[in-house]
C-alpha positions as CSV (number, residue, x, y, z in Angstrom):
1,M,-15.8,15.3,16.5
2,A,-18.3,13.0,17.5
3,K,-18.7,13.6,21.9
4,H,-17.0,10.4,23.5
5,K,-20.0,8.2,24.5
6,I,-19.1,8.6,28.5
7,Y,-19.1,12.3,28.0
8,T,-23.6,11.8,27.9
9,M,-23.3,9.3,29.5
10,S,-25.7,9.0,33.1
11,F,-22.6,9.0,36.3
12,A,-25.8,7.9,38.1
13,S,-26.2,4.7,35.8
14,V,-22.1,4.4,36.5
15,Y,-21.7,5.2,40.1
16,P,-23.2,1.7,41.5
17,H,-20.2,-0.7,39.7
18,Y,-17.2,1.9,41.6
19,V,-19.8,0.8,44.8
20,T,-19.4,-2.0,43.6
21,K,-16.3,-3.0,43.3
22,A,-14.8,-1.3,46.4
23,E,-17.8,-3.5,48.4
24,K,-16.0,-6.7,47.4
25,K,-13.2,-4.8,48.4
26,G,-13.9,-4.5,52.2
27,R,-14.1,-0.9,51.1
28,T,-17.7,1.1,51.8
29,K,-20.0,3.8,50.2
30,E,-19.0,5.9,52.0
31,E,-15.1,6.2,50.7
32,V,-16.6,6.4,47.5
33,D,-18.8,8.8,48.6
34,E,-15.0,10.7,49.9
35,I,-13.0,9.9,46.9
36,I,-16.1,12.2,43.9
37,R,-16.1,14.6,47.0
38,W,-12.6,15.2,47.5
39,L,-12.5,15.2,43.5
40,T,-15.3,17.1,42.4
41,G,-15.6,19.5,45.9
42,Y,-19.0,19.1,45.9
43,S,-21.4,18.3,49.0
44,Q,-23.2,15.2,49.9
45,E,-26.3,16.5,49.8
46,Q,-25.0,17.6,46.0
47,L,-23.8,14.6,45.3
48,E,-27.0,13.0,46.1
49,E,-28.8,15.2,44.2
50,L,-26.4,14.4,40.7
51,L,-27.6,11.3,41.2
52,E,-31.0,11.5,41.4
53,K,-31.1,13.4,38.7
54,K,-29.4,11.6,36.6
55,T,-26.6,13.7,34.8
56,D,-23.7,12.8,32.1
57,F,-20.0,13.0,33.3
58,E,-19.7,16.3,31.2
59,T,-21.6,19.0,32.9
60,L,-21.2,16.2,36.7
61,F,-17.2,17.9,36.0
62,A,-18.2,21.2,34.6
63,E,-20.2,22.0,37.3
64,A,-17.6,20.1,39.7
65,P,-17.7,23.3,42.9
66,E,-13.7,23.3,43.0
67,L,-12.1,20.5,41.0
68,N,-8.8,19.3,44.0
69,S,-5.9,21.2,42.4
70,S,-3.5,17.3,44.1
71,R,-5.1,16.1,41.2
72,K,-2.3,15.9,39.1
73,M,-0.9,14.0,41.8
74,I,-2.5,10.8,40.3
75,K,-0.6,9.3,39.0
76,G,-0.1,5.1,36.8
77,V,-2.4,3.7,33.9
78,I,-6.4,3.1,34.0
79,C,-7.6,1.0,30.6
80,G,-4.2,0.5,28.5
81,V,-3.5,4.3,29.1
82,R,-1.7,6.6,32.2
83,V,-3.4,8.8,32.8
84,E,-1.1,11.9,33.1
85,E,-0.7,11.9,29.7
86,I,-4.4,11.9,28.1
87,E,-4.7,15.2,26.4
88,E,-8.2,16.0,26.3
89,P,-9.8,17.5,30.4
90,L,-13.0,15.7,30.0
91,M,-11.3,12.0,29.5
92,Q,-8.3,13.5,32.1
93,E,-10.5,13.9,34.5
94,I,-12.9,10.2,34.4
95,R,-10.0,8.3,34.3
96,Y,-9.3,10.1,37.5
97,L,-12.0,9.4,38.6
98,D,-11.4,5.7,37.6
99,K,-7.8,5.6,39.6
100,L,-8.9,5.7,42.4
101,I,-10.9,3.4,42.8
102,D,-9.0,1.9,42.0
103,E,-7.2,2.4,44.2
104,L,-9.6,1.9,46.9
105,A,-11.1,-1.4,45.8
106,K,-6.8,-2.6,45.3
107,G,-6.4,-1.6,49.3
108,K,-4.4,1.8,49.4
109,A,-5.1,3.8,51.9
110,M,-7.4,6.3,52.1
111,G,-5.0,9.6,53.5
112,K,-2.6,8.1,49.9
113,I,-5.6,8.1,47.7
114,L,-6.1,11.8,48.5
115,R,-3.0,12.6,47.9
116,K,-2.4,14.1,51.4
117,P,1.1,14.2,52.9
């Protein structure tokens, strides 16, 4: 079975869209970065390096220092699909990120986005 196109897509090619989506709603690039760091465990320096190297989504998640265990608390619909019901692990990780960016753009508080009690 062929890999889904997004797996081999450069994270750096999608990242500006995340930032633009957030900024259009009065949020910041720093908040986008915080979400990505929270989800993956990368440091800011590592994140910038991934963007510079044009790392693909598959590698971004495969080499993530520590995927946040609280990410399993992310629920809801993205692209017409419930994220908690996605069976393919890599696609679920990508959709978790999409969902968090959506929540940011919708004005949700960072504490709630990052699933803080």
